[in-house]
C-alpha positions in Angstrom: 6.1 -44.0 94.2 9.3 -43.7 92.2 7.9 -46.1 89.7 4.7 -44.0 89.3 6.8 -41.0 88.7 8.8 -42.8 86.1 5.7 -43.8 84.3 4.4 -40.3 84.2 7.7 -39.1 82.9 7.6 -41.6 80.0 4.0 -40.6 79.2 5.0 -36.9 78.4 7.4 -37.6 75.6 5.0 -40.1 74.0 2.3 -37.5 73.7 4.6 -34.8 72.3 5.8 -37.1 69.5 2.4 -37.3 68.0 2.5 -35.4 64.7 -0.4 -34.1 62.5 0.5 -36.6 59.8 0.1 -39.4 62.3 -3.7 -39.0 62.1 -4.3 -37.0 58.9 -1.4 -37.6 56.5 1.2 -40.3 56.0 4.4 -41.1 57.8 6.2 -42.9 55.0 7.0 -40.7 53.3 6.2 -37.9 55.7 3.3 -35.8 54.3 1.3 -33.5 56.5 -1.5 -33.1 54.1 -4.6 -35.1 54.9 -5.1 -38.1 52.6 -7.9 -37.7 50.2 -10.2 -40.8 49.9 -13.7 -41.4 48.5 -14.7 -42.7 51.9 -13.5 -42.6 55.6 -10.5 -44.9 55.6 -9.7 -45.8 59.2 -6.5 -47.4 58.2 -5.0 -44.5 56.4 -6.9 -41.8 58.1 -8.0 -40.5 54.7 -11.5 -39.1 54.1 -13.5 -37.3 51.4 -11.8 -34.0 50.4 -9.3 -32.2 48.1 -6.6 -31.3 50.6 -3.7 -32.7 48.5 -4.7 -30.7 45.4 -4.9 -27.5 47.4 -1.6 -27.9 49.3 1.9 -28.5 48.1 3.8 -31.6 49.2 6.1 -29.5 51.3 3.2 -28.3 53.5 3.8 -28.0 57.3 1.2 -27.6 60.1 1.2 -23.8 59.5 0.1 -24.4 55.9 -3.3 -25.5 57.2 -4.0 -22.2 58.8 -5.2 -20.7 55.5 -8.5 -22.5 56.0 -8.2 -23.7 59.6 -7.2 -20.9 61.9 -4.8 -21.8 64.8 -3.9 -25.1 63.2 -0.2 -24.2 63.3 -0.2 -24.7 67.2 -2.6 -27.6 67.4 -1.9 -30.4 69.8 -3.6 -33.8 70.1 -6.2 -32.1 72.3 -7.6 -30.1 69.4 -10.1 -33.0 68.8 -13.4 -31.5 70.0 -15.8 -33.0 67.4 -15.9 -29.8 65.4 -13.8 -28.8 62.4 -13.1 -25.0 62.5 -13.1 -23.2 59.1 -11.9 -19.6 58.6 -14.4 -16.9 57.9 -12.0 -15.3 55.4 -10.2 -18.2 53.8 -6.8 -17.3 52.4 -7.2 -13.8 53.7 -10.1 -13.1 51.2 -11.5 -9.6 51.4 -15.1 -11.0 51.6 -16.5 -13.3 54.3 -16.2 -16.9 53.2 -18.1 -19.9 54.4 -18.3 -23.6 53.9 -21.9 -24.6 53.4 -22.7 -21.2 54.9 -20.9 -22.1 58.1 -17.5 -21.4 59.7 -17.4 -24.8 61.3 -18.4 -28.3 60.4 -19.2 -31.3 62.8 -16.7 -34.1 62.6 -18.2 -37.2 61.1 -17.2 -40.4 59.5 -19.8 -39.7 56.8 -19.6 -35.9 56.3 -21.9 -34.0 53.9 -19.8 -32.3 51.2 -20.3 -28.7 50.4 -18.7 -25.7 48.6 -17.1 -22.4 49.6 -18.0 -19.0 48.5 -16.2 -15.7 48.0 -12.7 -17.2 48.2 -10.0 -15.2 46.5 -8.1 -18.2 45.2 -11.2 -19.2 43.3 -11.6 -15.7 42.1 -14.6 -15.3 44.4 -16.6 -17.8 42.4 -18.4 -20.7 44.1 -16.1 -23.6 44.5 -16.8 -27.2 43.2 -18.2 -29.5 45.9 -15.5 -30.5 48.4 -14.3 -33.9 47.5 -15.1 -33.7 43.8 -12.7 -35.0 41.2 -9.6 -32.8 41.1 -9.7 -30.1 38.5 -7.6 -30.8 35.3 -6.2 -28.3 32.8 -7.4 -26.9 30.6 -11.0 -27.8 31.1 -10.9 -26.9 34.8 -9.7 -23.3 34.2 -13.2 -22.0 33.8 -14.2 -23.2 37.3 -12.7 -20.0 38.8 -12.4 -17.1 36.4 -13.6 -18.3 33.0 -11.3 -19.4 30.2 -11.1 -16.8 29.1 -12.8 -14.5 31.6 -16.0 -12.8 30.4 -15.2 -9.3 31.6 -13.3 -6.4 30.0 -11.9 -7.3 26.5 -11.0 -10.8 27.2 -11.3 -13.0 24.1 -14.9 -13.8 23.2 -16.9 -15.0 20.2 -19.0 -11.8 20.3 -19.1 -8.4 21.9 -16.2 -6.2 22.8 -13.9 -9.2 23.2 -14.4 -10.5 19.7 -11.4 -8.5 18.4 -9.1 -10.5 20.7 -11.0 -13.7 20.2 -10.6 -13.5 16.4 -6.8 -13.4 16.8 -6.0 -15.2 20.0 -8.8 -17.7 20.2 -11.4 -18.0 22.9 -10.1 -21.0 24.8 -7.4 -21.4 27.5 -4.8 -21.1 24.8 -5.5 -17.4 24.6 -4.4 -16.7 28.2 -0.7 -17.1 27.4 -0.8 -14.1 25.2 -1.0 -11.8 28.2 -0.4 -14.0 31.2 1.8 -16.9 32.4 0.9 -20.2 30.7 0.0 -22.2 33.8 -1.2 -25.2 31.6 2.4 -25.9 30.9 3.2 -26.3 34.7 3.3 -29.5 36.7 0.6 -28.2 39.0 -1.5 -25.9 36.7 -3.7 -24.6 39.6 -1.0 -24.0 42.1 -1.0 -20.3 41.2 -4.4 -19.8 42.8 -3.2 -20.5 46.3 -0.7 -17.6 46.1 -3.4 -15.0 45.1 -3.3 -13.1 48.4 0.5 -12.8 48.3 1.1 -11.3 44.8 -0.1 -9.0 42.1 -1.9 -10.1 39.0 0.7 -11.3 36.5 0.3 -9.6 33.1 3.1 -10.1 30.7 3.5 -10.1 26.9 6.1 -12.6 25.8 4.3 -14.6 23.2 5.0 -14.0 19.6 4.6 -11.5 18.0 5.1 -9.6 21.2 8.4 -9.5 23.1 7.5 -7.4 26.0 5.2 -4.6 27.0 3.3 -3.2 29.9 -0.2 -2.8 31.2 -1.2 0.3 33.2 -4.3 -1.1 34.9 -4.9 -2.1 38.5 -2.8 -5.2 39.2 -2.2 -5.1 43.0 -4.1 -7.4 45.4 -7.0 -7.2 46.2 -7.8 -4.5 43.6 -8.1 -6.9 40.7 -10.7 -9.1 42.3 -14.3 -8.8 41.0 -15.6 -7.7 44.4 -13.4 -4.6 44.2 -15.0 -3.4 41.0 -11.7 -2.6 39.2 -12.0 0.1 36.6 -10.6 -2.0 33.7 -9.4 1.1 32.1 -5.7 0.3 31.7 -3.7 0.7 28.5 -1.0 -1.4 26.9 2.3 0.1 25.8 5.3 -1.1 23.7 3.3 -4.1 22.3 3.6 -5.1 18.7 -0.1 -6.1 18.5 -1.1 -2.5 19.4 1.5 -0.6 17.4 1.8 0.9 13.9 3.4 -2.3 12.7 6.8 -0.6 12.3 7.9 -0.5 15.9 6.1 2.8 16.8 3.1 3.6 18.9 -0.4 3.0 17.6 -2.4 5.9 16.1 -4.8 5.7 19.0 -4.2 4.1 22.4 -6.4 1.1 23.1 -8.0 0.8 26.6 -9.1 -2.4 28.3 -12.5 -0.7 28.9 -13.1 0.1 25.3 -16.3 -1.4 24.1 -16.2 -0.5 20.4 -14.7 -2.3 17.5 -11.1 -1.4 16.8 -10.5 0.2 13.4 -7.7 -0.2 10.9 -6.6 3.4 11.6 -6.5 2.7 15.3 -3.1 1.0 15.0 -1.4 1.6 11.6 -3.9 3.9 10.0 -6.2 2.6 7.4 -8.0 2.4 4.1 -9.1 5.2 1.8 -12.7 4.7 3.0 -11.6 5.4 6.6 -10.7 9.0 5.8 -14.1 10.6 6.5 -15.0 13.7 8.4 -16.7 11.7 11.2 -13.7 9.5 11.8 -11.4 12.6 11.6 -13.5 14.3 14.3 -13.5 11.2 16.5 -9.7 11.2 16.7 -9.5 14.9 17.3 -8.2 15.7 13.8 -8.8 18.6 11.4 -10.8 17.8 8.3 -10.0 19.3 4.9 -13.2 19.0 2.8 -11.5 20.4 -0.3 -8.8 17.7 -0.3 -11.0 15.1 1.5 -8.3 14.3 4.0 -7.7 14.4 7.7 -4.8 15.9 9.5 -3.2 13.8 10.8 -3.8 11.2 8.1 -6.3 8.4 8.8 -5.1 6.3 5.8 -1.9 4.4 5.7 0.9 6.8 5.0 4.2 5.0 5.4 6.4 4.8 2.3 4.3 4.3 -0.8 1.0 3.8 1.1 0.0 7.4 1.0 0.0 7.7 -2.8 -1.7 4.3 -3.2 -4.5 4.5 -0.6 -4.7 8.2 0.4 -8.2 9.6 -0.1 -6.7 12.8 -1.6 -4.8 10.9 -4.3 -6.2 9.3 -7.4 -5.8 5.6 -6.8 -7.4 4.8 -3.5 -6.3 1.2 -3.9 -7.8 -1.4 -1.6 -5.5 -3.4 0.7 -6.1 -6.5 -1.3 -4.1 -5.2 -4.3 -0.9 -5.9 -2.4 -2.1 -8.1 0.5 -4.6 -10.4 -1.2 -3.9 -13.3 1.2 -4.7 -11.0 4.2 -7.6 -8.8 3.2 -10.5 -8.7 0.8 -11.4 -5.9 -1.5 -13.4 -4.2 1.2 -10.4 -4.3 3.6 -11.8 -7.0 5.9 -9.3 -9.4 7.3 -9.8 -12.8 5.7 -6.8 -14.6 7.4 -5.9 -13.5 10.9 -2.7 -15.6 10.8 -1.4 -13.2 8.2 -2.3 -10.1 10.2 -0.6 -8.8 13.4 1.9 -11.6 13.1 5.2 -9.7 13.0 5.5 -10.2 9.3 4.6 -8.0 6.3 2.7 -10.6 4.2 2.8 -9.1 0.7 1.0 -11.1 -1.9 0.1 -9.2 -5.1 -3.5 -9.7 -6.4 -3.6 -11.9 -9.5 -4.8 -9.0 -11.6 -1.3 -7.6 -11.5 0.3 -10.7 -13.0 1.7 -10.3 -16.5 0.5 -13.1 -18.9 3.3 -15.5 -19.8 5.5 -14.5 -16.8 5.9 -15.7 -13.3 3.4 -14.2 -10.8 4.0 -10.8 -9.5 6.0 -10.8 -6.3 7.7 -8.6 -3.7 11.2 -8.9 -2.4 11.3 -7.8 1.2 15.0 -7.3 1.1 15.3 -5.0 -1.9 11.7 -3.7 -1.4 11.1 -4.0 -5.1 8.2 -5.7 -7.0 8.9 -8.1 -9.9 6.7 -8.8 -12.9 4.0 -6.5 -11.6 1.9 -4.9 -14.3 1.4 -1.6 -12.5 5.1 -0.9 -12.8 5.4 -1.9 -16.4 5.1 0.2 -19.6 1.5 -0.9 -20.0 1.9 -3.2 -22.9 0.8 -6.9 -22.9 4.5 -7.9 -23.3 6.5 -5.2 -21.5 10.2 -5.1 -22.3 11.0 -4.4 -18.6 9.3 -3.8 -15.3 10.9 -0.8 -13.8 12.5 -1.4 -10.4 10.8 1.2 -8.2 11.6 0.6 -4.5 8.7 0.7 -2.0 10.8 3.2 0.0 11.1 5.7 -2.9 9.5 9.0 -2.1 8.1 10.1 -5.4 7.2 8.5 -8.7 6.8 10.2 -12.1 5.1 9.1 -15.3 8.4 8.1 -16.7 9.1 5.8 -13.8 6.8 3.3 -15.5 6.0 4.0 -19.1 7.9 7.1 -20.0 11.4 7.9 -21.0 13.7 6.0 -18.6 15.6 8.3 -16.3 19.4 8.1 -16.7 19.1 5.9 -19.8 20.1 8.4 -22.5 23.5 6.9 -23.0 22.3 3.4 -23.2 23.4 1.3 -26.2 21.0 1.7 -29.1 19.8 5.1 -27.8 21.8 8.3 -27.7 25.1 6.5 -27.7 26.9 8.5 -30.5 26.3 5.8 -33.1 25.7 6.7 -36.8 22.6 5.4 -38.3 20.8 6.5 -41.4 23.3 9.3 -41.9 22.5 10.7 -38.5 24.8 10.8 -35.4 22.6 9.8 -32.5 23.7 12.0 -29.6 21.6 13.6 -26.9 20.2 17.0 -28.2 21.6 19.8 -26.1 18.2 21.0 -25.0 17.9 17.9 -22.8 21.0 18.6 -20.8 23.7 16.1 -20.0 23.7 12.3 -20.4 22.4 10.5 -17.3 20.7 13.7 -16.1 18.5 14.7 -18.9 15.4 16.9 -18.5 12.8 18.0 -20.9 12.8 21.7 -21.6 10.7 24.0 -19.5 7.1 23.7 -20.3 7.5 20.3 -21.9 8.2 18.2 -18.8 4.9 16.4 -19.4 6.5 14.7 -22.4 8.5 12.5 -20.0 5.3 10.4 -19.8 5.6 9.5 -23.5 5.9 5.7 -23.8 9.4 5.4 -25.4 10.2 2.0 -26.9 10.8 0.7 -30.4 7.7 0.2 -32.5 7.6 -3.5 -33.5 4.8 -2.9 -36.0 1.0 -3.1 -36.2 -0.5 -6.1 -34.7 2.4 -6.8 -32.3 2.2 -6.6 -28.5 4.7 -3.7 -28.6 3.2 -1.6 -31.4 3.9 2.0 -30.6 2.9 5.2 -32.3 3.2 7.4 -29.2 6.3 9.3 -30.3 5.0 10.5 -33.7 1.9 11.8 -31.9 3.5 13.3 -28.8 6.3 15.0 -30.8 3.7 16.7 -33.1 2.2 18.4 -30.1 -0.4 15.8 -29.3 -0.8 15.6 -25.5 -2.1 12.6 -23.5 -5.6 14.0 -23.2 -6.1 14.0 -27.0 -6.5 10.2 -27.0 -7.0 9.4 -23.3 -9.6 12.0 -22.4 -11.2 9.7 -19.8 -7.8 9.1 -18.1 -6.5 12.6 -18.2 -8.7 15.1 -16.5 -9.3 18.1 -18.8 -6.9 19.9 -21.0 -4.1 22.2 -19.8 -5.7 25.5 -20.8 -8.9 24.8 -18.9 -7.0 25.2 -15.6 -3.8 26.9 -16.5 -5.3 29.9 -18.4 -2.2 32.0 -17.7 0.2 29.4 -19.0 1.5 25.9 -18.0 3.5 26.0 -14.8 7.1 25.0 -14.8 7.9 21.5 -13.5 6.5 18.0 -13.8 2.8 17.3 -13.9 1.4 15.8 -10.7 -1.2 13.1 -10.8 -3.7 14.2 -8.2 -5.4 16.8 -10.4 -4.6 15.4 -13.7 -5.4 11.6 -13.8 -8.6 9.6 -13.2 -7.5 6.6 -11.1 -10.5 4.6 -12.4 -8.9 4.5 -15.9 -5.2 4.7 -15.0 -3.3 1.5 -14.4 -6.4 -0.6 -14.8 -4.9 -3.1 -17.3 -7.1 -1.7 -20.0 -6.1 0.7 -22.8 -8.8 3.2 -22.4 -8.8 5.2 -25.6 -11.3 8.0 -25.6 -10.8 10.9 -28.0 -11.3 14.4 -26.7 -12.5 15.7 -30.0 -14.7 12.8 -30.9 -14.1 9.5 -32.8 -13.8 5.9 -31.9 -11.1 3.3 -31.3 -11.4 -0.4 -32.2 -9.3 -2.2 -29.5 -9.3 -5.4 -31.6 -8.3 -4.0 -34.9 -6.4 -1.2 -33.2 -7.7 1.4 -35.6 -9.1 4.9 -35.2 -12.3 6.1 -36.9 -14.0 9.4 -37.4 -11.4 11.3 -35.5 -10.6 15.0 -36.0 -7.0 14.4 -36.8 -7.4 11.5 -39.4 -9.8 13.0 -41.9 -9.6 11.0 -45.1 -8.6 7.6 -46.5 -8.4 4.3 -44.7 -8.5 4.1 -40.9 -4.9 4.2 -39.5 -3.7 1.2 -37.5 -1.7 1.7 -34.3 1.9 0.9 -34.9 1.5 0.8 -38.7 3.5 3.0 -41.2 5.8 5.7 -40.0 9.4 5.5 -39.1 9.5 2.5 -36.8 8.6 4.3 -33.6 11.4 6.8 -33.6 11.3 10.6 -33.1 9.0 12.7 -35.3 9.5 16.3 -36.0 8.1 18.7 -33.4 7.6 22.2 -34.6 8.1 25.1 -32.2 5.1 25.6 -30.0 4.9 29.2 -30.9 4.3 28.5 -34.6 1.9 31.1 -35.8 -0.1 28.5 -37.8 -1.1 26.9 -34.5 0.1 23.9 -32.6 1.2 21.1 -34.8 1.1 23.0 -38.1 3.8 23.7 -40.6 4.0 27.2 -42.1 5.3 28.3 -45.5 5.2 32.1 -45.5 5.6 34.9 -48.1 4.4 38.4 -48.1 0.7 38.9 -48.6 -0.5 40.8 -51.7 -1.1 44.4 -50.9 1.7 44.8 -48.5 5.0 46.1 -49.6 6.2 43.6 -52.1 9.7 42.1 -52.1 12.0 42.9 -54.9 11.4 40.9 -58.1 13.6 37.9 -58.7 14.8 37.7 -62.3 12.1 40.2 -63.2 9.3 38.2 -61.6 7.7 39.4 -58.4 7.2 36.5 -55.9 3.7 35.2 -55.4 2.4 35.4 -51.8 2.2 31.9 -50.3 1.4 30.6 -46.8 0.7 27.0 -46.3 -0.3 25.7 -42.8 -0.7 22.0 -42.5 -1.3 19.9 -39.5 1.5 17.4 -39.4 -0.8 14.5 -38.5 -2.6 15.0 -41.8 0.3 13.7 -43.9 0.7 10.0 -44.5 1.0 7.3 -47.0 -0.9 7.6 -50.2 -4.6 7.0 -49.6 -4.2 6.6 -45.8 -4.8 8.7 -42.7 -2.0 7.5 -40.6 0.3 10.2 -39.2 3.6 9.2 -40.7 6.7 11.4 -41.2 5.4 14.5 -43.1 6.7 15.2 -46.6 7.6 18.7 -47.6 6.6 19.1 -51.3 8.4 21.9 -53.2 8.6 22.6 -56.9 11.7 21.2 -58.5 14.1 24.0 -59.1 17.2 24.8 -61.1 19.8 27.4 -60.7 19.4 30.5 -62.9 22.2 32.5 -64.5 22.0 34.9 -61.6 22.6 32.0 -59.2 19.0 32.1 -57.9 16.3 29.4 -58.0 14.1 29.2 -61.1 11.0 27.1 -61.3 10.6 24.8 -64.3 7.2 24.7 -66.0 4.8 22.9 -63.6 3.9 20.2 -66.2 7.5 19.2 -66.6 8.6 19.4 -63.0 7.0 17.0 -60.6 7.3 18.2 -57.0 10.3 17.3 -54.9 9.3 15.3 -51.9 11.8 15.7 -49.1 11.5 14.7 -45.4 11.0 17.5 -43.0 13.0 17.0 -39.9 13.0 18.3 -36.4 12.7 22.0 -35.9 12.7 23.0 -39.6 10.6 25.7 -41.0 10.5 27.2 -44.5 10.5 30.9 -44.4 10.4 33.6 -47.2 13.6 35.0 -48.5 12.3 38.3 -47.3 11.9 37.8 -43.6 9.5 40.8 -43.3 6.1 39.0 -43.2 3.1 40.7 -41.8 0.0 38.6 -42.3 -0.6 34.9 -42.0 -3.1 32.9 -44.0 -4.0 29.3 -43.4 -4.5 26.5 -46.0 -8.0 25.0 -45.7 -8.3 21.8 -43.6 -8.0 18.7 -45.7 -5.5 20.1 -48.3 -3.2 17.4 -49.4 0.5 17.9 -50.0 2.2 21.3 -50.3 1.3 22.2 -53.8 3.8 23.6 -56.2 3.4 27.3 -57.2 0.7 27.8 -59.9 1.6 29.1 -63.3 4.7 28.8 -65.4 8.0 30.5 -65.3 7.3 31.9 -61.8 10.3 32.0 -59.6 10.3 31.7 -55.8 13.1 32.1 -53.3 12.8 30.3 -50.0 15.1 30.2 -47.1 15.2 26.9 -45.1 16.0 27.8 -41.5 17.3 24.9 -39.5 16.8 25.4 -35.8 18.4 22.2 -34.5 19.9 22.8 -31.0 19.3 26.5 -31.4 21.7 27.1 -34.3 20.1 28.6 -37.3 21.5 27.5 -40.6 20.4 29.3 -43.7 20.0 27.3 -46.9 18.9 28.8 -50.1 20.6 26.9 -52.9 19.7 23.7 -54.7 22.0 20.8 -53.6 22.1 22.0 -50.0 21.0 19.7 -47.3 17.8 20.1 -45.3 18.6 18.6 -41.8 20.9 16.1 -43.3 18.8 15.1 -46.3 19.6 16.1 -49.9 17.3 18.5 -51.7 17.4 18.2 -55.5 
């Protein structure tokens, strides 16, 4: 009796020591997970299944309860010939079933099946139980697609194409917004924790360094069966920003089905600025200026002037980002867009022949060797350093008079050359801060560089034209819109000339010298000659850069000259009016000569060189007054007429003005013999009038015989 009791007492501990791994797993080392085999292995206890790929090596009996309810408290007596399976595996919100059953008969040769509606498989039908284990990255699509097909997940077409183009459409795209599970030792382990956590959305892959998503992320709201709204938005992401650290122009939603536009993030192209697009973003459209408020085009730094629909250029993105976009603004290389870098590559059309390619320095924000910032010649002396961050550009920032350069060596530096002291005329203000006089600000645009002569890359006849009251539209009528008087009938406004209403962007900075004469005529771009123009009326056709004074300043008569703009006047009283007193017994003959300065030139030519003032040679009379010699014995005196000089009658009371017929040659000497004329040369340089009325006096620094 005592022996029986002892046997019974020994039997109890033997039954309690039986562990799950004694039948299903392995004891050395201890592993509670059932062994997976291709067949029923009576030696190891293994059988067909995927337990070890679903459970971690640290699993305990309670771990089995996700699929087998009550398994945490199983004893050896649980063997009843039936394998119990949960109706809601892993706490799934939908009913789950294995082969449409919640139990399966125990068998040495079981029939494999699959599960449905399980949350850890994202409610997709599972692979057949016992199939080869999933491997990354190919196995990712077994649950949720790689990438998923809903929302705006990367795709080759449809609403997800915008992400697919940049992120790719494979499993590599997932890491842009989620944890990269393919880099983990157990890539699919994250699935088993689905019911215990929120959906992980994070933005740590370059070019992003953080950000948030506002959509539904909590369990089970993100599962397909819950019909999540997919209407969340992203914030503080580089890929959905203005490219400068600010918010995008329009907020992107995960539910958006349309194609994202350039102006959606950093604002866009000139062509994007339309009334329809403006209305779509809730803006206000200005039909007169063809612009939206707020702007739809790029507007940061220099972008507004270059691509703004209300400015003249309307440049395509490819002009400065030729490696990123084509001429229509389509992205041609996604690796150079939304990459955290401003990829500036100047289009080849901006290169200057014979120099290194045009480039941009991201540190100084200045372009080098770029034609559009040069003086427009084929061999520019310098390319002006105009920073991208500068707020405003004027004509003289590229081809006009260099700002602040008036005291440069070889310019207005106080040197004496040709008998003249080269200092800055007072009407321009102080050195380093010069300004053209009121009403003449437009002359800042005059290309101001030394003329190297006809046929050279740096031939320059602009100064002799501009300083004789020719304006840009006289020779560039296609580039300059209209003439001043057509718009400013009440006078030219004070200040610099803006470009938006004055220049045609098609002809401006197009690497072509578009010469179109306002008053008719033609220009030969090969020979660089003018023909049949209104200003060059006789002789041989003038050559650009030929003749003249080497590109220096030419005389510019006061704009209120009563002979008209660009004409010289020699005035005496008209017959019939009160006559001035006789000089040496001879009453002066009335004389008025008006001559357009551009009509003077070298003998036989039509080129506008420095005009010659032709006066009769004179001698001093006994009374100390001028006396003309007989015309046949006195060839005319030819003296240069310099800046601001007019010849006026000795008697300043003049009442009527007559004009010399167009085409008249030089100023003729007075007709007849023995006639005497008194003239007064009034020099108006720097506003100081100097009367000169005697032979031997100087006319603006030049000796008069």
